[in-house]
N, C-alpha and C positions, 0 to 999 in steps of 0.2 A: 504493500500500500504506500509506503514511503517513496519508493522509486516511481510509482504511478503518479503520486502528487508532484514529485520533482519534474517528471516529463510533461505533465499537463500544464502546470503553472509556468514553467520556463518557456515552453513552446508558445503558449498564449501570450505571455509577457513580451517575448521577442517580436511577435507579430504586431501587437498593439502599440508597443513602444518604438517600433522601427523608425517612424519619422522623428521622434524625439532623439533617438540614438544618432541618427544622421546629423541632426542639428548640433548636438554636442560634439560629434566627431569633426564637423566643419569648424566649430569654434576652437577646438583644440589645435587643429591644423593652422588656423589663422593666428592664434596667440602663441603657440609653442612650437609650431612647425611639425615636421615629420620625424619619426613615425607617430601616428595618432594613438596607436595602442601600445601599452606597456606590457611586455611579456617577460615572465620570469619563471624559472623552474621552482616548484614548491612541492613539499611532501603531501601525498594524498593518502588513500586508504593503505594501512600497514606501512606507511612511510614511503611508498613507491612514488617516484617523481612524476609530475605532470606539468604542463605549461599553463600557468595562470594568465589570464588576459584581463586588463583593465584599461580605462582611458588614462593616458599619460597626464600627469599633473606637474611634472618638473621639467625644467630646461635640461638638456643633455649635460653630463658632467664635463667640465672644462678639461681640455687636453693640456693647456698651458699651466704649468705648476704654480705660476704667479697669480692665477685666477682661482678663487675659492670654489671648491666642489662640495662644500657642506650642504646638507639638505636645506638648512635655513636660507641659504643664499640662492639655491636652485628653485625653491618654491615661490612662485610669484603670486600676486593677489588672486588672479584668475584660478590658478591651480588650487590655492587654499580654499576658495569658495566651492570649487568642484568637490574637493574632499569633504568640506563641511556638510554638504548636502548628501554625500554618499553616492552621488550620480556617477562618480568614477568607477564604482563597483558594478554597474549594470552589465557590462560585457561578460561578467562572470556567469550570467545566465546561460551563455553558450557552453561554459564548462559544466554547468548542471545538466544541460541537454545531452552532452557527450557522455556523462557519467563520471567525470573526473571529480565533481563536487556534488553536494546536496544543497537544497535551499537552506537547511538548518544543520548545523554541526560546528565543531570547533574550527575557528578560522585557520586557514592554511598559512603557516608562518614560514620561516626561512629554512632552507636545507641545512645550513650550518648549525642550526639549533639541535638537530637530531641527537648528536652524541652528548649534549649537555643536559638532557632531561634525566630525571630520576626514573626508576623503573615504573613508578606510579604515574608520573607525568606523561611518560611515553604511551600510556594507554589511550591518550587522546586520539591516537591514530588507529584505534580499533573500529572507527567509523569514518565515513567520507567527510572531508572538511566541508564547511558550510559558508554560504554567502552571509548568513547571520547566525548567531548562536546565543547560548545562555549567558556567556560572558559579555556579549555585545549589548545586551539589554540590562546588564547589571554593572555598569561602570565603564565598559569598553576599554579604551587605552589608558584611562586614568587609574585603573585598578592595578596594584602591584602584581608583578609576574607570578609569585607563588599562589596568590588568591585566584588570579585569572586561570591559571592552569588547573587548579583544583576544581574550578567551576566547569572546565572542559571535561574532567574525569567524572564529575557529578552527572553531567549530561549523558555521558557514555553509559553510566550505571542506571540512569532513570529514563532513558529515551523512550518515547512512545509517539504515536501519531498525534495524540491530544496535546502532548507537550510541544511538539513541533508547531501545531496550529496556534498555541498560546504564544510561542516565541515570535512567530510570523506576525501575529496581531499586535504584539508589543513593540515590534521593530519599527513600524511606521511612525508612531508618536515619538519614539526615541530618536529616529533620524530627523524628524521635523524640529525637535528641540536642539539638534546639532550639538549635543553634549558628548563629552568624553572622546572627542576626535584626537586631541593631542595632549601630551603631558606638559606641565609647566616647564618652560625653558627648552622645549624640544619642538622641532618642526613637525615631527610625527610621533614617534615613540622610541624610548631608549631601547638599546639592544639587550636581549636576554644573554646573560653571561654564565648561567648555571642554575641548578635547582635551588640555590640559596638567594637568587636575585629578588 
């Protein structure tokens, strides 16, 4: 039933939102240039890698070592607004349709985090990663890493169709509030450095 929900909602959303996605893509192209999409390898189910796609929100990293490549300097006001609305995440619906992701599940983090998780934290990969999840409606990026990863494991242990529907329903007002996008002093979120982070 979960996969059926993923297929139905992602396919319908991609069709309905296609004009909106084209407009966002055009704006990204005009403001940030090409490529319009950001692609990065992320760990999926059981930690197997897949290519995540999002709208790009940052300028390309500078080749010149005298020019800053920090996220804070690469993220312009347009990209920051795109992130604050979570519209940059919409292309992930394609990942859901393909089966790389689910609508609901732990967010797909970075490949380099895999060896840093404790045995318990690594259980977040027992399910497909999600576009939204339990941690995203309970503090998002402002929640400390240990608590956020514990919420991911809680979801793995308590997942159900009804819980997914609850999370999806709570995601919309959470996104509209634009809360928890970034941590104080960070353009996005601090890197995870280990199970004690």
